[in-house]
C-alpha positions as CSV (number, residue, x, y, z in Angstrom):
1,M,-0.3,0.2,0.2
2,E,2.6,2.2,1.1
3,R,4.1,2.0,-2.4
4,A,1.4,2.5,-4.1
5,I,1.0,6.1,-2.2
6,R,4.2,6.5,-3.1
7,L,3.8,5.9,-6.7
8,I,0.8,7.8,-6.7
9,N,2.8,11.1,-4.9
10,R,5.6,10.8,-7.6
11,L,2.8,10.9,-10.8
12,S,1.4,13.9,-9.4
13,I,4.5,15.9,-8.4
14,G,5.5,14.6,-12.5
15,L,2.9,15.8,-13.6
16,G,2.7,19.0,-11.6
17,L,6.4,19.8,-12.8
18,L,5.1,19.1,-16.3
19,V,2.5,21.8,-16.3
20,A,4.4,24.3,-14.5
21,P,5.9,26.1,-17.3
22,L,2.0,26.4,-18.7
23,T,1.9,29.6,-16.0
24,A,4.8,31.2,-18.4
25,I,3.3,30.3,-21.4
26,I,0.0,32.3,-20.1
27,T,2.2,35.3,-18.9
28,A,3.9,35.5,-22.2
29,L,0.5,35.7,-24.0
30,V,-1.5,38.1,-21.7
31,F,2.0,40.2,-22.1
32,Y,1.9,39.6,-26.1
33,E,-2.3,41.3,-25.9
34,V,-1.5,44.2,-23.8
35,I,1.3,44.7,-26.2
36,C,-0.8,44.7,-29.6
37,R,-3.9,46.3,-27.8
38,Y,-2.6,49.4,-26.2
39,F,0.1,50.0,-28.0
40,L,0.3,48.8,-31.2
41,N,-3.6,49.3,-31.2
42,A,-3.7,45.6,-32.6
43,A,-6.1,43.2,-30.2
44,T,-6.0,39.3,-30.9
45,S,-9.1,37.7,-30.8
46,W,-7.3,34.2,-30.4
47,T,-5.0,34.9,-27.0
48,A,-7.9,35.3,-24.4
49,E,-9.6,31.7,-25.8
50,V,-6.0,30.0,-25.6
51,E,-4.8,32.0,-22.1
52,N,-8.3,30.2,-21.1
53,Y,-7.7,27.0,-22.3
54,L,-4.7,26.9,-20.7
55,Q,-5.4,27.8,-17.4
56,V,-8.0,25.0,-17.0
57,T,-5.3,22.7,-18.1
58,L,-2.8,24.2,-15.6
59,V,-5.6,24.3,-12.6
60,M,-7.2,20.8,-13.5
61,L,-3.7,19.1,-14.1
62,G,-2.2,20.6,-11.1
63,G,-4.3,20.1,-8.5
64,A,-3.0,16.6,-7.9
65,Y,-0.1,18.3,-7.4
66,C,-1.1,20.9,-4.8
67,L,-2.5,18.4,-2.7
68,S,0.5,16.1,-2.4
69,H,2.5,18.9,-0.9
70,G,-0.4,20.1,0.9
71,S,-1.2,23.2,-0.8
72,H,-4.8,23.3,-0.7
73,V,-7.3,25.6,1.0
74,R,-7.4,24.5,4.2
75,V,-7.9,26.3,8.3
76,D,-3.8,25.9,9.1
77,V,-4.9,28.2,11.9
78,L,-6.6,25.0,13.3
79,Y,-4.6,22.1,12.0
80,Q,-1.7,22.9,13.3
81,A,-2.8,23.1,16.4
82,F,-4.5,19.0,16.5
83,S,-2.0,16.4,17.4
84,N,-1.2,14.2,14.8
85,S,-3.9,11.5,15.4
86,K,-6.5,14.3,14.7
87,K,-4.7,15.6,11.7
88,A,-5.2,12.2,10.0
89,L,-8.5,12.3,10.8
90,V,-9.2,15.4,8.8
91,D,-6.7,14.1,6.2
92,I,-9.1,11.1,6.1
93,L,-12.4,13.2,5.8
94,T,-10.3,15.4,3.6
95,G,-9.8,12.4,1.7
96,L,-13.3,11.3,1.2
97,I,-14.7,15.1,0.4
98,V,-12.5,15.2,-2.8
99,L,-13.9,12.0,-3.7
100,L,-17.3,12.8,-3.2
101,V,-16.3,16.6,-5.2
102,T,-14.4,15.0,-8.3
103,G,-17.4,11.8,-8.8
104,P,-18.9,14.4,-10.8
105,M,-16.4,15.8,-12.2
106,I,-14.9,12.7,-13.9
107,W,-18.3,11.7,-14.8
108,F,-19.9,14.7,-16.7
109,G,-16.7,15.6,-17.7
110,G,-15.6,12.7,-19.5
111,H,-19.4,13.2,-21.2
112,L,-18.7,16.5,-22.3
113,A,-15.1,15.4,-23.4
114,W,-16.0,12.6,-25.3
115,E,-18.9,14.1,-26.7
116,A,-16.9,17.1,-28.2
117,W,-14.2,14.2,-29.8
118,V,-17.3,12.4,-31.4
119,T,-18.9,15.7,-32.6
120,K,-15.4,17.4,-33.9
121,Q,-16.1,20.1,-31.7
122,T,-14.3,23.8,-32.1
123,S,-14.5,27.0,-30.6
124,S,-17.0,29.7,-31.9
125,S,-14.5,32.2,-32.4
126,A,-12.4,32.9,-35.6
127,A,-9.8,30.5,-34.4
128,E,-11.8,27.4,-34.5
129,I,-9.9,25.7,-31.5
130,V,-10.6,21.9,-31.1
131,L,-12.6,21.9,-27.5
132,W,-12.0,18.1,-26.9
133,P,-8.5,18.4,-25.4
134,S,-9.1,21.5,-22.7
135,M,-12.2,19.8,-22.0
136,A,-10.8,16.3,-21.0
137,T,-8.2,18.0,-18.5
138,V,-11.3,18.2,-16.4
139,P,-11.8,14.8,-15.8
140,V,-8.5,13.5,-16.1
141,G,-7.4,16.1,-13.9
142,A,-10.5,15.6,-11.4
143,G,-9.1,11.8,-11.7
144,L,-5.7,12.5,-10.8
145,L,-6.9,14.5,-7.7
146,A,-9.0,12.0,-6.1
147,L,-6.2,9.5,-6.6
148,Q,-4.2,12.2,-4.4
149,A,-6.8,12.2,-2.0
150,L,-7.0,8.5,-1.8
151,A,-3.5,8.4,-1.4
152,L,-3.2,11.5,0.8
153,A,-6.3,9.1,3.3
154,A,-4.4,5.8,3.0
155,S,-1.5,7.5,4.3
156,A,-3.0,8.8,7.4
157,V,-5.1,5.0,7.9
158,I,-1.9,3.9,7.9
159,Y,-0.3,6.5,10.6
160,L,-3.4,5.8,12.7
161,L,-3.0,1.9,12.6
162,K,1.4,1.8,13.6
163,E,0.1,4.8,16.0
164,K,-2.4,2.0,17.4
165,K,0.1,-0.3,17.0
166,S,2.7,1.0,19.0
167,G,0.3,2.6,21.6
168,E,-0.9,-1.4,22.2
169,S,2.8,-2.4,22.8
């Protein structure tokens, strides 16, 4: 079990590092758009759309990375005051809540991405960007986040079991 948890953590970290450069690309696109619009008086129609699709990709595929590093929103003032046992219980509860949230994202996001693939859906802008790759990041990212949540909860269960075992000795 611990080996699977380490594998999931490595997957989350690797994917997070893989998509991190999207931040620089999005920033460059915004900078390009500002230069074009305000200095050259020639706004582009495609940059905002590409920025949005890249941002969806960054957020969805970076979610598991954030969870693996404890970077998701949490009331740290309370969490830090908890004992390790209570922190483990909170981590288990967090894992279950993440599973509840990601389930519909995987199901409905997968359905919409599949529909976009089958119908060859493109954006309604002049760029006519193919939509399924961006749409597919939602169920894929939610699935990876769910997997990382399971790893977080499993780690907490293992911790509690070890703590119980050492307390019985």
